[in-house]
N, C-alpha and C positions, 0 to 999 in steps of 0.2 A: 428312317429310310430316306435316301437322297434321290433326287432326280438329276439325270445327266442328259444333256442335249449334245448330240454329235452331228457333224456334217460329213456325209459320205456320198460318193457318186451313186446315182440312181441304179446303175447296173449292179453295184455291190449290194445295195439295199434289197434289190430283187432277189439276188442270190441268197442273202441271209434269210429272207422270208421263205424261200424254197427249202433251205436247209432246216429251218425251224419247223415248217410244215412236215417235212420228211421225218423228223424226229418226234413229231406230235407234241411240240411245245410252242410257246409264244416266242416272238422275237426277243422280248424282254428277258425271258428265262434263258434263251440261247446266249445272249450277251452276258448275262450273269454267270453262266457256266464257263464261257470263254474267258471271262475276267478271272474267275477262280483258278482255272488252269494256268493262266499267265502268272498269277501271283504265286501259285505253288512252284512253278518252274523258277521264278525269280528267287524264292526262298531257298530252294534246293541249291541253286547256283551260289547264292550268298553263303550258305552253310559249307558247301564244298570249298569255296575260295578261302573261307576262314580256317577250315581244317588244313587245307593245302599250305597255307602260309605258316602253319606251325609244324608242318611235316619236314621230313628229310628226303631230299631227292635221292641220296645214296641208298637209304633204307628202302625207298620205293622201288628203285631199280633192282635191288637185291631180291625183293619179293617177286618181281616180274621174271627175273632170271630163274628163280626157284620154280615158278609156274612153268616156264618154258621147258626146263629140264624134266619136270614131272610129265608133261604131255608130249614129249618127243618119242 
């Protein structure tokens, strides 16, 4: 396990402490959870961009047109 030291404004630190307390967890656990969420979002975006680069705009638009017709 690694240690990370960050500098944030006092008011932001206070808000993070309040949020952690509200959730019933430590600030350390809160930061760990927020980091996990950020990494998951990054991974999802990376996967989406990789798939999108292999896709066809024409085929994608055709699927959207089909959906539009179905729900009209």
